[in-house]
N, CA, C and O atoms as a Maestro MAE file, in Angstrom:
{
 s_m_m2io_version
 :::
 2.0.0
}

f_m_ct {
 s_m_title
 :::
 protein
 m_atom[296] {
  # First column is atom index #
  i_m_mmod_type
  r_m_x_coord
  r_m_y_coord
  r_m_z_coord
  i_m_residue_number
  s_m_chain_name
  s_m_pdb_residue_name
  s_m_pdb_atom_name
  i_m_atomic_number
  :::
  1 25 5.775 -5.962 -8.489 1 A "MET " " N  " 7
  2 3 6.077 -6.805 -7.371 1 A "MET " " CA " 6
  3 2 5.891 -5.989 -6.092 1 A "MET " " C  " 6
  4 15 6.283 -4.823 -6.033 1 A "MET " " O  " 8
  5 25 5.311 -6.583 -5.102 2 A "ALA " " N  " 7
  6 3 5.035 -5.881 -3.849 2 A "ALA " " CA " 6
  7 2 5.935 -6.409 -2.730 2 A "ALA " " C  " 6
  8 15 6.388 -7.553 -2.756 2 A "ALA " " O  " 8
  9 25 6.177 -5.543 -1.755 3 A "ALA " " N  " 7
  10 3 6.936 -5.955 -0.571 3 A "ALA " " CA " 6
  11 2 6.049 -6.826 0.309 3 A "ALA " " C  " 6
  12 15 4.848 -6.583 0.424 3 A "ALA " " O  " 8
  13 25 6.639 -7.829 0.924 4 A "ASN " " N  " 7
  14 3 5.904 -8.745 1.794 4 A "ASN " " CA " 6
  15 2 6.396 -8.608 3.227 4 A "ASN " " C  " 6
  16 15 7.516 -8.154 3.464 4 A "ASN " " O  " 8
  17 25 5.553 -9.006 4.191 5 A "PRO " " N  " 7
  18 3 5.976 -8.946 5.597 5 A "PRO " " CA " 6
  19 2 7.174 -9.854 5.860 5 A "PRO " " C  " 6
  20 15 7.351 -10.879 5.202 5 A "PRO " " O  " 8
  21 25 7.983 -9.460 6.825 6 A "ILE " " N  " 7
  22 3 9.114 -10.286 7.251 6 A "ILE " " CA " 6
  23 2 8.571 -11.415 8.118 6 A "ILE " " C  " 6
  24 15 7.853 -11.167 9.087 6 A "ILE " " O  " 8
  25 25 8.908 -12.639 7.774 7 A "SER " " N  " 7
  26 3 8.393 -13.785 8.532 7 A "SER " " CA " 6
  27 2 9.334 -14.116 9.694 7 A "SER " " C  " 6
  28 15 10.489 -13.689 9.730 7 A "SER " " O  " 8
  29 25 8.801 -14.886 10.634 8 A "TYR " " N  " 7
  30 3 9.627 -15.330 11.756 8 A "TYR " " CA " 6
  31 2 10.768 -16.226 11.260 8 A "TYR " " C  " 6
  32 15 11.858 -16.217 11.831 8 A "TYR " " O  " 8
  33 25 10.517 -16.993 10.207 9 A "LEU " " N  " 7
  34 3 11.576 -17.838 9.649 9 A "LEU " " CA " 6
  35 2 12.716 -16.983 9.096 9 A "LEU " " C  " 6
  36 15 13.884 -17.343 9.243 9 A "LEU " " O  " 8
  37 25 12.390 -15.863 8.466 10 A "GLU " " N  " 7
  38 3 13.431 -14.980 7.947 10 A "GLU " " CA " 6
  39 2 14.219 -14.319 9.073 10 A "GLU " " C  " 6
  40 15 15.433 -14.142 8.974 10 A "GLU " " O  " 8
  41 25 13.519 -13.960 10.138 11 A "ILE " " N  " 7
  42 3 14.206 -13.378 11.297 11 A "ILE " " CA " 6
  43 2 15.146 -14.407 11.918 11 A "ILE " " C  " 6
  44 15 16.273 -14.085 12.293 11 A "ILE " " O  " 8
  45 25 14.674 -15.643 12.022 12 A "GLU " " N  " 7
  46 3 15.505 -16.717 12.572 12 A "GLU " " CA " 6
  47 2 16.704 -16.992 11.673 12 A "GLU " " C  " 6
  48 15 17.810 -17.203 12.170 12 A "GLU " " O  " 8
  49 25 16.502 -16.993 10.361 13 A "ALA " " N  " 7
  50 3 17.619 -17.211 9.431 13 A "ALA " " CA " 6
  51 2 18.644 -16.091 9.565 13 A "ALA " " C  " 6
  52 15 19.847 -16.355 9.553 13 A "ALA " " O  " 8
  53 25 18.195 -14.854 9.693 14 A "TYR " " N  " 7
  54 3 19.113 -13.721 9.892 14 A "TYR " " CA " 6
  55 2 19.908 -13.914 11.182 14 A "TYR " " C  " 6
  56 15 21.120 -13.704 11.217 14 A "TYR " " O  " 8
  57 25 19.197 -14.319 12.247 15 A "ARG " " N  " 7
  58 3 19.859 -14.517 13.544 15 A "ARG " " CA " 6
  59 2 20.956 -15.572 13.434 15 A "ARG " " C  " 6
  60 15 22.059 -15.389 13.949 15 A "ARG " " O  " 8
  61 25 20.641 -16.686 12.753 16 A "ARG " " N  " 7
  62 3 21.629 -17.757 12.613 16 A "ARG " " CA " 6
  63 2 22.802 -17.341 11.724 16 A "ARG " " C  " 6
  64 15 23.955 -17.615 12.055 16 A "ARG " " O  " 8
  65 25 22.518 -16.685 10.604 17 A "LEU " " N  " 7
  66 3 23.579 -16.305 9.664 17 A "LEU " " CA " 6
  67 2 24.528 -15.251 10.218 17 A "LEU " " C  " 6
  68 15 25.717 -15.245 9.898 17 A "LEU " " O  " 8
  69 25 24.000 -14.364 11.045 18 A "THR " " N  " 7
  70 3 24.834 -13.282 11.586 18 A "THR " " CA " 6
  71 2 25.335 -13.568 12.992 18 A "THR " " C  " 6
  72 15 26.059 -12.763 13.578 18 A "THR " " O  " 8
  73 25 24.944 -14.727 13.536 19 A "LEU " " N  " 7
  74 3 25.308 -15.105 14.904 19 A "LEU " " CA " 6
  75 2 24.925 -14.007 15.893 19 A "LEU " " C  " 6
  76 15 25.688 -13.663 16.796 19 A "LEU " " O  " 8
  77 25 23.729 -13.472 15.699 20 A "THR " " N  " 7
  78 3 23.206 -12.383 16.524 20 A "THR " " CA " 6
  79 2 22.170 -12.930 17.486 20 A "THR " " C  " 6
  80 15 21.315 -13.726 17.097 20 A "THR " " O  " 8
  81 25 22.242 -12.511 18.728 21 A "ASP " " N  " 7
  82 3 21.199 -12.863 19.684 21 A "ASP " " CA " 6
  83 2 20.110 -11.797 19.616 21 A "ASP " " C  " 6
  84 15 20.375 -10.616 19.842 21 A "ASP " " O  " 8
  85 25 18.902 -12.211 19.309 22 A "LEU " " N  " 7
  86 3 17.767 -11.291 19.272 22 A "LEU " " CA " 6
  87 2 16.833 -11.621 20.424 22 A "LEU " " C  " 6
  88 15 16.446 -12.774 20.614 22 A "LEU " " O  " 8
  89 25 16.482 -10.616 21.177 23 A "SER " " N  " 7
  90 3 15.539 -10.825 22.275 23 A "SER " " CA " 6
  91 2 14.118 -10.771 21.716 23 A "SER " " C  " 6
  92 15 13.901 -10.406 20.561 23 A "SER " " O  " 8
  93 25 13.166 -11.139 22.554 24 A "ALA " " N  " 7
  94 3 11.759 -11.048 22.156 24 A "ALA " " CA " 6
  95 2 11.412 -9.598 21.827 24 A "ALA " " C  " 6
  96 15 10.622 -9.335 20.921 24 A "ALA " " O  " 8
  97 25 12.004 -8.661 22.564 25 A "TRP " " N  " 7
  98 3 11.774 -7.238 22.305 25 A "TRP " " CA " 6
  99 2 12.265 -6.866 20.911 25 A "TRP " " C  " 6
  100 15 11.594 -6.122 20.196 25 A "TRP " " O  " 8
  101 25 13.430 -7.376 20.523 26 A "ASP " " N  " 7
  102 3 13.983 -7.110 19.194 26 A "ASP " " CA " 6
  103 2 13.040 -7.602 18.095 26 A "ASP " " C  " 6
  104 15 12.784 -6.897 17.119 26 A "ASP " " O  " 8
  105 25 12.531 -8.815 18.268 27 A "VAL " " N  " 7
  106 3 11.641 -9.406 17.265 27 A "VAL " " CA " 6
  107 2 10.351 -8.606 17.183 27 A "VAL " " C  " 6
  108 15 9.843 -8.366 16.088 27 A "VAL " " O  " 8
  109 25 9.812 -8.187 18.330 28 A "ARG " " N  " 7
  110 3 8.589 -7.358 18.309 28 A "ARG " " CA " 6
  111 2 8.851 -6.035 17.607 28 A "ARG " " C  " 6
  112 15 8.003 -5.548 16.859 28 A "ARG " " O  " 8
  113 25 10.022 -5.451 17.845 29 A "LEU " " N  " 7
  114 3 10.370 -4.190 17.189 29 A "LEU " " CA " 6
  115 2 10.473 -4.375 15.672 29 A "LEU " " C  " 6
  116 15 9.984 -3.541 14.910 29 A "LEU " " O  " 8
  117 25 11.105 -5.459 15.239 30 A "ILE " " N  " 7
  118 3 11.203 -5.738 13.803 30 A "ILE " " CA " 6
  119 2 9.802 -5.849 13.201 30 A "ILE " " C  " 6
  120 15 9.538 -5.292 12.136 30 A "ILE " " O  " 8
  121 25 8.913 -6.559 13.875 31 A "ASN " " N  " 7
  122 3 7.544 -6.717 13.375 31 A "ASN " " CA " 6
  123 2 6.794 -5.386 13.344 31 A "ASN " " C  " 6
  124 15 6.065 -5.110 12.391 31 A "ASN " " O  " 8
  125 25 6.965 -4.565 14.371 32 A "ARG " " N  " 7
  126 3 6.289 -3.255 14.392 32 A "ARG " " CA " 6
  127 2 6.804 -2.348 13.288 32 A "ARG " " C  " 6
  128 15 6.022 -1.668 12.623 32 A "ARG " " O  " 8
  129 25 8.120 -2.335 13.090 33 A "LEU " " N  " 7
  130 3 8.694 -1.530 12.011 33 A "LEU " " CA " 6
  131 2 8.214 -2.035 10.646 33 A "LEU " " C  " 6
  132 15 7.912 -1.244 9.753 33 A "LEU " " O  " 8
  133 25 8.149 -3.339 10.502 34 A "ASP " " N  " 7
  134 3 7.688 -3.939 9.252 34 A "ASP " " CA " 6
  135 2 6.251 -3.514 8.954 34 A "ASP " " C  " 6
  136 15 5.931 -3.137 7.826 34 A "ASP " " O  " 8
  137 25 5.382 -3.576 9.977 35 A "ARG " " N  " 7
  138 3 3.981 -3.163 9.796 35 A "ARG " " CA " 6
  139 2 3.860 -1.671 9.488 35 A "ARG " " C  " 6
  140 15 2.913 -1.254 8.822 35 A "ARG " " O  " 8
  141 25 4.808 -0.865 9.966 36 A "ALA " " N  " 7
  142 3 4.771 0.575 9.703 36 A "ALA " " CA " 6
  143 2 5.259 0.898 8.293 36 A "ALA " " C  " 6
  144 15 4.759 1.830 7.662 36 A "ALA " " O  " 8
  145 25 6.228 0.137 7.798 37 A "VAL " " N  " 7
  146 3 6.831 0.439 6.499 37 A "VAL " " CA " 6
  147 2 6.053 -0.171 5.335 37 A "VAL " " C  " 6
  148 15 5.999 0.430 4.262 37 A "VAL " " O  " 8
  149 25 5.455 -1.334 5.512 38 A "LEU " " N  " 7
  150 3 4.756 -2.000 4.413 38 A "LEU " " CA " 6
  151 2 3.685 -1.136 3.750 38 A "LEU " " C  " 6
  152 15 3.616 -1.119 2.521 38 A "LEU " " O  " 8
  153 25 2.842 -0.414 4.503 39 A "PRO " " N  " 7
  154 3 1.843 0.431 3.819 39 A "PRO " " CA " 6
  155 2 2.472 1.535 2.970 39 A "PRO " " C  " 6
  156 15 1.861 2.000 2.007 39 A "PRO " " O  " 8
  157 25 3.672 1.950 3.315 40 A "ILE " " N  " 7
  158 3 4.361 2.972 2.519 40 A "ILE " " CA " 6
  159 2 4.887 2.349 1.232 40 A "ILE " " C  " 6
  160 15 4.806 2.956 0.164 40 A "ILE " " O  " 8
  161 25 5.422 1.145 1.336 41 A "LEU " " N  " 7
  162 3 5.959 0.464 0.161 41 A "LEU " " CA " 6
  163 2 4.865 -0.091 -0.739 41 A "LEU " " C  " 6
  164 15 5.048 -0.189 -1.952 41 A "LEU " " O  " 8
  165 25 3.732 -0.454 -0.153 42 A "ASN " " N  " 7
  166 3 2.606 -1.017 -0.897 42 A "ASN " " CA " 6
  167 2 1.351 -0.173 -0.643 42 A "ASN " " C  " 6
  168 15 0.456 -0.615 0.078 42 A "ASN " " O  " 8
  169 25 1.269 1.028 -1.219 43 A "PRO " " N  " 7
  170 3 0.092 1.857 -0.956 43 A "PRO " " CA " 6
  171 2 -1.176 1.204 -1.504 43 A "PRO " " C  " 6
  172 15 -1.147 0.511 -2.521 43 A "PRO " " O  " 8
  173 25 -2.276 1.439 -0.815 44 A "ALA " " N  " 7
  174 3 -3.556 0.891 -1.251 44 A "ALA " " CA " 6
  175 2 -3.950 1.543 -2.573 44 A "ALA " " C  " 6
  176 15 -3.768 2.748 -2.751 44 A "ALA " " O  " 8
  177 25 -4.485 0.757 -3.493 45 A "PRO " " N  " 7
  178 3 -4.891 1.348 -4.765 45 A "PRO " " CA " 6
  179 2 -6.041 2.334 -4.561 45 A "PRO " " C  " 6
  180 15 -6.915 2.128 -3.719 45 A "PRO " " O  " 8
  181 25 -6.021 3.393 -5.340 46 A "THR " " N  " 7
  182 3 -7.102 4.370 -5.242 46 A "THR " " CA " 6
  183 2 -8.296 3.872 -6.032 46 A "THR " " C  " 6
  184 15 -8.147 3.218 -7.064 46 A "THR " " O  " 8
  185 25 -9.449 4.179 -5.549 47 A "SER " " N  " 7
  186 3 -10.677 3.727 -6.186 47 A "SER " " CA " 6
  187 2 -11.187 4.788 -7.145 47 A "SER " " C  " 6
  188 15 -11.216 5.972 -6.811 47 A "SER " " O  " 8
  189 25 -11.587 4.366 -8.331 48 A "ASN " " N  " 7
  190 3 -12.158 5.281 -9.312 48 A "ASN " " CA " 6
  191 2 -13.666 5.120 -9.400 48 A "ASN " " C  " 6
  192 15 -14.278 5.502 -10.397 48 A "ASN " " O  " 8
  193 25 -14.262 4.560 -8.364 49 A "THR " " N  " 7
  194 3 -15.700 4.343 -8.388 49 A "THR " " CA " 6
  195 2 -16.414 5.389 -7.545 49 A "THR " " C  " 6
  196 15 -15.861 5.937 -6.592 49 A "THR " " O  " 8
  197 25 -17.642 5.643 -7.921 50 A "VAL " " N  " 7
  198 3 -18.491 6.588 -7.200 50 A "VAL " " CA " 6
  199 2 -19.820 5.896 -6.966 50 A "VAL " " C  " 6
  200 15 -20.331 5.217 -7.857 50 A "VAL " " O  " 8
  201 25 -20.374 6.059 -5.798 51 A "SER " " N  " 7
  202 3 -21.670 5.471 -5.493 51 A "SER " " CA " 6
  203 2 -22.745 6.106 -6.381 51 A "SER " " C  " 6
  204 15 -22.743 7.319 -6.589 51 A "SER " " O  " 8
  205 25 -23.643 5.301 -6.894 52 A "ALA " " N  " 7
  206 3 -24.728 5.811 -7.738 52 A "ALA " " CA " 6
  207 2 -25.641 6.751 -6.957 52 A "ALA " " C  " 6
  208 15 -26.355 7.555 -7.557 52 A "ALA " " O  " 8
  209 25 -25.628 6.661 -5.636 53 A "ARG " " N  " 7
  210 3 -26.458 7.545 -4.805 53 A "ARG " " CA " 6
  211 2 -25.831 8.917 -4.605 53 A "ARG " " C  " 6
  212 15 -26.485 9.839 -4.117 53 A "ARG " " O  " 8
  213 25 -24.548 9.054 -4.987 54 A "ASP " " N  " 7
  214 3 -23.835 10.316 -4.838 54 A "ASP " " CA " 6
  215 2 -23.994 11.124 -6.128 54 A "ASP " " C  " 6
  216 15 -23.150 11.049 -7.022 54 A "ASP " " O  " 8
  217 25 -25.065 11.887 -6.217 55 A "GLY " " N  " 7
  218 3 -25.382 12.635 -7.432 55 A "GLY " " CA " 6
  219 2 -24.281 13.580 -7.861 55 A "GLY " " C  " 6
  220 15 -23.919 13.619 -9.037 55 A "GLY " " O  " 8
  221 25 -23.744 14.343 -6.924 56 A "LYS " " N  " 7
  222 3 -22.672 15.283 -7.260 56 A "LYS " " CA " 6
  223 2 -21.420 14.536 -7.711 56 A "LYS " " C  " 6
  224 15 -20.734 14.976 -8.634 56 A "LYS " " O  " 8
  225 25 -21.123 13.419 -7.071 57 A "GLY " " N  " 7
  226 3 -19.960 12.633 -7.453 57 A "GLY " " CA " 6
  227 2 -20.104 12.044 -8.846 57 A "GLY " " C  " 6
  228 15 -19.149 12.034 -9.622 57 A "GLY " " O  " 8
  229 25 -21.307 11.549 -9.169 58 A "VAL " " N  " 7
  230 3 -21.560 10.988 -10.497 58 A "VAL " " CA " 6
  231 2 -21.418 12.085 -11.551 58 A "VAL " " C  " 6
  232 15 -20.780 11.876 -12.583 58 A "VAL " " O  " 8
  233 25 -22.013 13.257 -11.295 59 A "LEU " " N  " 7
  234 3 -21.925 14.369 -12.239 59 A "LEU " " CA " 6
  235 2 -20.470 14.788 -12.447 59 A "LEU " " C  " 6
  236 15 -20.053 15.045 -13.576 59 A "LEU " " O  " 8
  237 25 -19.713 14.855 -11.381 60 A "SER " " N  " 7
  238 3 -18.305 15.223 -11.479 60 A "SER " " CA " 6
  239 2 -17.527 14.194 -12.294 60 A "SER " " C  " 6
  240 15 -16.669 14.555 -13.098 60 A "SER " " O  " 8
  241 25 -17.826 12.919 -12.087 61 A "MET " " N  " 7
  242 3 -17.160 11.862 -12.828 61 A "MET " " CA " 6
  243 2 -17.479 11.969 -14.319 61 A "MET " " C  " 6
  244 15 -16.585 11.835 -15.155 61 A "MET " " O  " 8
  245 25 -18.745 12.208 -14.655 62 A "ILE " " N  " 7
  246 3 -19.154 12.329 -16.060 62 A "ILE " " CA " 6
  247 2 -18.477 13.538 -16.707 62 A "ILE " " C  " 6
  248 15 -17.999 13.448 -17.838 62 A "ILE " " O  " 8
  249 25 -18.434 14.661 -16.000 63 A "ARG " " N  " 7
  250 3 -17.776 15.852 -16.542 63 A "ARG " " CA " 6
  251 2 -16.280 15.610 -16.745 63 A "ARG " " C  " 6
  252 15 -15.703 16.065 -17.733 63 A "ARG " " O  " 8
  253 25 -15.664 14.908 -15.826 64 A "GLY " " N  " 7
  254 3 -14.249 14.596 -15.969 64 A "GLY " " CA " 6
  255 2 -13.986 13.717 -17.178 64 A "GLY " " C  " 6
  256 15 -13.024 13.945 -17.912 64 A "GLY " " O  " 8
  257 25 -14.827 12.717 -17.395 65 A "GLN " " N  " 7
  258 3 -14.685 11.848 -18.565 65 A "GLN " " CA " 6
  259 2 -14.892 12.641 -19.843 65 A "GLN " " C  " 6
  260 15 -14.153 12.458 -20.811 65 A "GLN " " O  " 8
  261 25 -15.884 13.519 -19.862 66 A "ALA " " N  " 7
  262 3 -16.162 14.328 -21.051 66 A "ALA " " CA " 6
  263 2 -14.984 15.252 -21.353 66 A "ALA " " C  " 6
  264 15 -14.627 15.438 -22.516 66 A "ALA " " O  " 8
  265 25 -14.377 15.831 -20.315 67 A "ALA " " N  " 7
  266 3 -13.252 16.737 -20.527 67 A "ALA " " CA " 6
  267 2 -12.048 15.993 -21.110 67 A "ALA " " C  " 6
  268 15 -11.310 16.551 -21.922 67 A "ALA " " O  " 8
  269 25 -11.847 14.750 -20.705 68 A "ARG " " N  " 7
  270 3 -10.726 13.966 -21.224 68 A "ARG " " CA " 6
  271 2 -10.920 13.553 -22.661 68 A "ARG " " C  " 6
  272 15 -9.945 13.365 -23.389 68 A "ARG " " O  " 8
  273 25 -12.185 13.406 -23.091 69 A "HIS " " N  " 7
  274 3 -12.468 12.957 -24.444 69 A "HIS " " CA " 6
  275 2 -12.865 14.082 -25.373 69 A "HIS " " C  " 6
  276 15 -13.253 13.839 -26.516 69 A "HIS " " O  " 8
  277 25 -12.772 15.299 -24.901 70 A "LYS " " N  " 7
  278 3 -13.140 16.459 -25.718 70 A "LYS " " CA " 6
  279 2 -12.070 16.690 -26.775 70 A "LYS " " C  " 6
  280 15 -10.886 16.762 -26.445 70 A "LYS " " O  " 8
  281 25 -12.469 16.811 -28.055 71 A "PRO " " N  " 7
  282 3 -11.465 17.033 -29.094 71 A "PRO " " CA " 6
  283 2 -10.802 18.397 -28.943 71 A "PRO " " C  " 6
  284 15 -11.412 19.352 -28.461 71 A "PRO " " O  " 8
  285 25 -9.548 18.470 -29.362 72 A "ALA " " N  " 7
  286 3 -8.802 19.729 -29.284 72 A "ALA " " CA " 6
  287 2 -9.348 20.710 -30.323 72 A "ALA " " C  " 6
  288 15 -9.800 20.303 -31.394 72 A "ALA " " O  " 8
  289 25 -9.303 21.990 -30.001 73 A "ASN " " N  " 7
  290 3 -9.756 23.020 -30.928 73 A "ASN " " CA " 6
  291 2 -8.746 23.149 -32.071 73 A "ASN " " C  " 6
  292 15 -7.540 23.176 -31.824 73 A "ASN " " O  " 8
  293 25 -9.229 23.229 -33.335 74 A "PRO " " N  " 7
  294 3 -8.304 23.340 -34.485 74 A "PRO " " CA " 6
  295 2 -7.634 24.666 -34.573 74 A "PRO " " C  " 6
  296 15 -6.837 24.895 -35.483 74 A "PRO " " O  " 8
  :::
 }
 m_bond[295] {
  # First column is bond index #
  i_m_from
  i_m_to
  i_m_order
  :::
  1 1 2 1
  2 2 3 1
  3 3 4 2
  4 3 5 1
  5 5 6 1
  6 6 7 1
  7 7 8 2
  8 7 9 1
  9 9 10 1
  10 10 11 1
  11 11 12 2
  12 11 13 1
  13 13 14 1
  14 14 15 1
  15 15 16 2
  16 15 17 1
  17 17 18 1
  18 18 19 1
  19 19 20 2
  20 19 21 1
  21 21 22 1
  22 22 23 1
  23 23 24 2
  24 23 25 1
  25 25 26 1
  26 26 27 1
  27 27 28 2
  28 27 29 1
  29 29 30 1
  30 30 31 1
  31 31 32 2
  32 31 33 1
  33 33 34 1
  34 34 35 1
  35 35 36 2
  36 35 37 1
  37 37 38 1
  38 38 39 1
  39 39 40 2
  40 39 41 1
  41 41 42 1
  42 42 43 1
  43 43 44 2
  44 43 45 1
  45 45 46 1
  46 46 47 1
  47 47 48 2
  48 47 49 1
  49 49 50 1
  50 50 51 1
  51 51 52 2
  52 51 53 1
  53 53 54 1
  54 54 55 1
  55 55 56 2
  56 55 57 1
  57 57 58 1
  58 58 59 1
  59 59 60 2
  60 59 61 1
  61 61 62 1
  62 62 63 1
  63 63 64 2
  64 63 65 1
  65 65 66 1
  66 66 67 1
  67 67 68 2
  68 67 69 1
  69 69 70 1
  70 70 71 1
  71 71 72 2
  72 71 73 1
  73 73 74 1
  74 74 75 1
  75 75 76 2
  76 75 77 1
  77 77 78 1
  78 78 79 1
  79 79 80 2
  80 79 81 1
  81 81 82 1
  82 82 83 1
  83 83 84 2
  84 83 85 1
  85 85 86 1
  86 86 87 1
  87 87 88 2
  88 87 89 1
  89 89 90 1
  90 90 91 1
  91 91 92 2
  92 91 93 1
  93 93 94 1
  94 94 95 1
  95 95 96 2
  96 95 97 1
  97 97 98 1
  98 98 99 1
  99 99 100 2
  100 99 101 1
  101 101 102 1
  102 102 103 1
  103 103 104 2
  104 103 105 1
  105 105 106 1
  106 106 107 1
  107 107 108 2
  108 107 109 1
  109 109 110 1
  110 110 111 1
  111 111 112 2
  112 111 113 1
  113 113 114 1
  114 114 115 1
  115 115 116 2
  116 115 117 1
  117 117 118 1
  118 118 119 1
  119 119 120 2
  120 119 121 1
  121 121 122 1
  122 122 123 1
  123 123 124 2
  124 123 125 1
  125 125 126 1
  126 126 127 1
  127 127 128 2
  128 127 129 1
  129 129 130 1
  130 130 131 1
  131 131 132 2
  132 131 133 1
  133 133 134 1
  134 134 135 1
  135 135 136 2
  136 135 137 1
  137 137 138 1
  138 138 139 1
  139 139 140 2
  140 139 141 1
  141 141 142 1
  142 142 143 1
  143 143 144 2
  144 143 145 1
  145 145 146 1
  146 146 147 1
  147 147 148 2
  148 147 149 1
  149 149 150 1
  150 150 151 1
  151 151 152 2
  152 151 153 1
  153 153 154 1
  154 154 155 1
  155 155 156 2
  156 155 157 1
  157 157 158 1
  158 158 159 1
  159 159 160 2
  160 159 161 1
  161 161 162 1
  162 162 163 1
  163 163 164 2
  164 163 165 1
  165 165 166 1
  166 166 167 1
  167 167 168 2
  168 167 169 1
  169 169 170 1
  170 170 171 1
  171 171 172 2
  172 171 173 1
  173 173 174 1
  174 174 175 1
  175 175 176 2
  176 175 177 1
  177 177 178 1
  178 178 179 1
  179 179 180 2
  180 179 181 1
  181 181 182 1
  182 182 183 1
  183 183 184 2
  184 183 185 1
  185 185 186 1
  186 186 187 1
  187 187 188 2
  188 187 189 1
  189 189 190 1
  190 190 191 1
  191 191 192 2
  192 191 193 1
  193 193 194 1
  194 194 195 1
  195 195 196 2
  196 195 197 1
  197 197 198 1
  198 198 199 1
  199 199 200 2
  200 199 201 1
  201 201 202 1
  202 202 203 1
  203 203 204 2
  204 203 205 1
  205 205 206 1
  206 206 207 1
  207 207 208 2
  208 207 209 1
  209 209 210 1
  210 210 211 1
  211 211 212 2
  212 211 213 1
  213 213 214 1
  214 214 215 1
  215 215 216 2
  216 215 217 1
  217 217 218 1
  218 218 219 1
  219 219 220 2
  220 219 221 1
  221 221 222 1
  222 222 223 1
  223 223 224 2
  224 223 225 1
  225 225 226 1
  226 226 227 1
  227 227 228 2
  228 227 229 1
  229 229 230 1
  230 230 231 1
  231 231 232 2
  232 231 233 1
  233 233 234 1
  234 234 235 1
  235 235 236 2
  236 235 237 1
  237 237 238 1
  238 238 239 1
  239 239 240 2
  240 239 241 1
  241 241 242 1
  242 242 243 1
  243 243 244 2
  244 243 245 1
  245 245 246 1
  246 246 247 1
  247 247 248 2
  248 247 249 1
  249 249 250 1
  250 250 251 1
  251 251 252 2
  252 251 253 1
  253 253 254 1
  254 254 255 1
  255 255 256 2
  256 255 257 1
  257 257 258 1
  258 258 259 1
  259 259 260 2
  260 259 261 1
  261 261 262 1
  262 262 263 1
  263 263 264 2
  264 263 265 1
  265 265 266 1
  266 266 267 1
  267 267 268 2
  268 267 269 1
  269 269 270 1
  270 270 271 1
  271 271 272 2
  272 271 273 1
  273 273 274 1
  274 274 275 1
  275 275 276 2
  276 275 277 1
  277 277 278 1
  278 278 279 1
  279 279 280 2
  280 279 281 1
  281 281 282 1
  282 282 283 1
  283 283 284 2
  284 283 285 1
  285 285 286 1
  286 286 287 1
  287 287 288 2
  288 287 289 1
  289 289 290 1
  290 290 291 1
  291 291 292 2
  292 291 293 1
  293 293 294 1
  294 294 295 1
  295 295 296 2
  :::
 }
}
């Protein structure tokens, strides 16, 4: 499950439930903090692909796969 952005409806519900007055500055700050924290909570997946034009990258990928599938010495 991933974290989702805080919506304006959720901010409004918080304001009503807590009887808190939020200024436009407060709401902008909440949105800025939300945008800063979301990438930390939901990191972008790493790519395991290599461009076919990247000869060294392809060779490195093949060697890495071979090393993982190499049988253990008896």
